[in-house]
C-alpha positions in Angstrom: 63.6 -185.0 -126.8 66.1 -182.3 -127.6 66.1 -179.3 -125.3 67.9 -176.1 -126.1 67.0 -174.1 -123.0 70.1 -173.8 -120.8 67.8 -173.2 -117.7 66.2 -176.6 -118.3 69.6 -178.3 -117.9 69.9 -179.6 -114.3 72.4 -177.4 -112.5 71.7 -174.3 -114.5 69.5 -173.0 -111.7 71.0 -173.4 -108.2 69.1 -175.6 -105.7 69.9 -175.0 -102.1 71.6 -178.0 -100.5 72.0 -179.9 -103.8 74.9 -180.0 -106.2 74.8 -181.2 -109.9 77.6 -182.9 -111.8 77.8 -184.7 -115.1 80.0 -187.8 -115.7 81.4 -189.0 -119.0 79.6 -192.1 -120.4 79.0 -193.8 -123.7 75.2 -193.6 -123.7 72.2 -194.1 -121.4 73.1 -197.8 -120.7 76.7 -196.8 -120.1 75.6 -194.0 -117.7 73.3 -196.4 -115.8 76.2 -198.9 -115.4 78.6 -196.1 -114.4 76.1 -194.8 -111.9 75.6 -198.2 -110.3 79.3 -198.9 -110.2 80.1 -195.5 -108.8 77.6 -196.1 -106.0 79.2 -199.4 -105.1 82.7 -197.9 -105.4 81.7 -195.1 -103.0 80.1 -197.5 -100.5 83.3 -199.4 -100.4 85.6 -196.4 -100.1 87.4 -195.6 -96.9 86.3 -191.9 -96.9 82.5 -192.0 -97.5 80.1 -189.0 -97.4 78.7 -188.7 -93.9 75.1 -188.1 -95.0 72.8 -187.5 -97.9 72.5 -189.3 -101.2 73.2 -189.5 -104.9 70.5 -189.6 -107.6 70.5 -189.7 -111.4 69.0 -186.7 -113.1 67.9 -188.9 -116.0 69.5 -186.6 -118.6 72.3 -187.1 -121.1 74.2 -184.2 -122.7 75.9 -185.0 -126.0 78.5 -182.6 -127.4 79.0 -182.0 -131.1 82.0 -184.3 -131.1 79.8 -187.1 -129.8 81.2 -187.2 -126.2 78.3 -187.8 -123.8 77.8 -187.0 -120.1 75.1 -188.3 -117.7 73.6 -186.0 -115.1 73.6 -186.7 -111.4 73.0 -184.7 -108.2 73.6 -185.2 -104.5 72.7 -183.6 -101.2 73.7 -183.9 -97.6 77.5 -184.0 -97.2 77.9 -182.1 -100.5 81.7 -181.8 -100.1 82.0 -185.5 -99.2 79.9 -186.5 -102.2 81.8 -184.3 -104.6 85.2 -185.6 -103.3 84.0 -189.2 -103.7 82.6 -188.7 -107.2 85.8 -186.9 -108.3 87.9 -189.8 -106.9 85.8 -192.4 -108.7 85.9 -190.4 -112.0 89.7 -190.1 -111.7 90.1 -193.8 -110.9 88.0 -194.7 -113.9 89.6 -192.0 -116.2 86.2 -190.3 -116.8 85.8 -186.6 -117.1 83.3 -184.6 -115.1 81.4 -181.5 -116.1 79.0 -179.0 -114.5 77.0 -176.0 -115.5 78.6 -172.7 -114.6 77.5 -169.2 -115.7 75.2 -170.7 -118.3 77.9 -172.9 -119.9 78.5 -176.6 -119.8 82.0 -176.7 -118.3 84.1 -179.8 -118.8 87.2 -180.7 -116.6 90.3 -179.6 -118.5 88.9 -176.2 -119.4 86.5 -176.8 -122.3 83.2 -174.8 -122.1 80.3 -175.4 -124.4 77.0 -173.4 -124.9 74.3 -175.9 -123.9 72.3 -174.8 -127.0 75.0 -176.4 -129.1 74.5 -179.8 -127.3 71.9 -182.5 -127.7 70.1 -182.8 -124.3 67.9 -185.8 -123.8 65.8 -186.4 -120.7 64.5 -190.0 -120.1 
């Protein structure tokens, strides 16, 4: 399903106590592998989030250049989860993105209008 409504994209509308990020992946299978590996990596890290949890948002965002990101969110120790996810992404050389001011903002400064992306929920 292609969705071109930026408010349908997880993270477009703030949710109290929950944060949304997107991590670079190859496709749905790649995101699911990355998500599982990231969970294990965080579990084994010295500095783990103190509470809360991480879930898949079951959404992929594909840019016009073919680069794909999988959506995830977390709650509880939001700062701890964000820090752990950023460390994992850096360690694996994967970019992160988030929705800010209606744009899909990718680390490194690139911003894309979500209506120009292919958004697939599964």
